[in-house]
N, C-alpha and C positions, 0 to 999 in steps of 0.2 A: 638325114641331118646330120655329117658327119662332124670330131673334134680335131680340130686346124691346134699341134704348136703356135704356127707358125706360115708367113709367107710369103718366101722371100728373090730377089734375082741378086742370082753370083754366080759367078765357073763351078762347071761340077772340075772334084778338085781328084777325084782319083779313076780309075779305069780307062775305057776302051775313049771314051769322051770323055779326058781330063784333057780341061783349061779350054770346052765350051762354054758358054754365056750359056748359061741355064732359068727360067725358073724355077724354084722349088717346090710341096704342097709339102709339110710336113706334117702328117696326123699323128693326134697324140694316141696308146694302148701299144702296149706289145705283148705277147701272149709268152718271149721267155726275158728274164731278167741280164743278159752279159754283162759279168762285168768293169767293162768297159763301154758303156755307154753311154752318148755321150746327150740324150733326148729326158723332156722329164719326158714323162708317161701318163700324169696326170695333167698338164697344165692344156690348157691350149679353148677355144672358139664354137658351139656351135655354127656348124654352114652347114647352107646346102647346096650342091653341087655349081648351082648357074653363082651365088654369091665367094665360093670361091672360083669359076671362072674368068668373074668382076676383076675380082679382086687380083688375080695373075695379068691379065688382060689391062692393067692402070703401073702393077706398081715392074711388067717386066714387059712391054709390049715388043718388044725389041728379039725377044729371046724366039728362038723357033724350037726350045726339047722344052719340054717342061717331065717334072722327073718326081715320079711319086715314093717320098720316102718315110719315115718314122723314127722308131715307132716301127709297127707290121703295120702296113698299109694294107694288106688282102684283108685283113679279121674284116676289115669297113665297104671293099669298094663290092660295086656288083657291074652289071655288062651297061649295064640305062650306066651310070654314075661317067664311065670310062667314055660311052656317045657324048656325051654331052657335054664332057668335055671337050672334046674331038673337032663337035661341033662349033660350040662361044667359041674357042678358043682357035682353032686351027694348028695346032701349034701335035710337033712328033710326043707322043707320050711312053717315055719310061716308067718303068717298076723298081727301086730296089731294092727283094721282099730274101725273108731267113730261110723259106721254100716250104713254109710249116703247112701251108695250102691250097689248096687250088687253087689260078687266077684267073679271072674275067676276059672272055671272050674285046678283044679290039686293040690291046697293049704291041706299040712298036717296037718296043726292047725292053726284052730283063732281063736282070741285074739282079743272079740269085747267089746268093751271102750266105751262107749251112754254119749257122753258130755249134751243129752237135757236138762239136768238137770239146767241147768248153761246158767249165759249172755252170750252169744260171743259163747259159744258150743250149743244154740240155732236156729241158723240161721238155718238149716236143721229138717226132723227128720229122728229118727233109725226106720231103714228099716226093718234090720238082725233082726228078729227069732231065730236063732236058732247058737250058735257057742261052737267049745272047753268050752272056756272059757270067762266066765262076770267078768269083771275088771275091777270096781266104784268105780274112786272118787270119796271122800265121804265129803258130808261140810253138809250133816245133814239132807239131803230127806227124801222124805217118799220111804223108798225100796220098796213098792210097786209093785212104777214107773215102775218095771223092772217081777214083776209075770209073764209075756208073754212072754220072752224069756226063751226057751230050751235050758241048759247049762250045759255039765258036773261036772265043775267046779264056784266056785263065790267066788267073792272075792271081798272083799271091803280093798279100801286101803288112807291112810289120804293121803289130797294134800299135799305138799312136801313146803316147804317156807323157807326162811333164819333165820331167825326172830326165837332164841333157845324157846320162851316162850310162840307164838304162834303156834311150831311146835309141842309141847309138848298138847296145848289142845289140837291141830288136830288128837293124834295117841290118845290120852285115848278118847273123841268121837268119833272115829273106834272101838276103844275096848268095847268103851260100849253097841253098836249099834250091836256089832257082839256079844257078851251075851246073849242082845234081841233075833237075828238071827239068830241061830245058826245053818242056814241053809250057811252058807256065814264063810271063812275065810280072815286072816291077812294074803295083800300080804304089804310089803315094801318098799321101793326103795332105795335096799342092795347096791344098783352100787358106791351111793351115798354114802353108810354105811363109805368101805372100799374103797371109792377117788379113781374111777375106770367113763371112762366118761358110 
């Protein structure tokens, strides 16, 4: 049984798959406590892999991409869970992870978003060193700290905040960092911009 915060259909708003329709399975619980996190870590319903797959097929039958997010999904999932989701949904399985735990086999896409540069995100070190997509929330930290991570795609994302002036400042800070380090690309939370979950 896994504690599921929510299952929903939306556009992937961030990173490489930005703009792609996807089913999202948001699992409750995280081993970090980042101040900018938008997930309730205790709310949710206990569900089996089969129940999760059934709900995904009901709410997002047209989506070819299924994104496991959280919280931190690697705390709860294993090889059998991934195999069951693939078998019962037929979808491409992606994960968004903070990288503090090894990942199960069978994942089709790994988005690594290490948080160890921030208070609350530094409770455990990032142990993953390979991913499809490295997506870093940028608050001005030294980007050299990510040089050891092998990634096909590298994204910097400004930290979202509700204050308009601070949000603009964060976007400008991130844009300047990318111009100075052109191996990175910009990721915006486009789902927020268009009013989607």
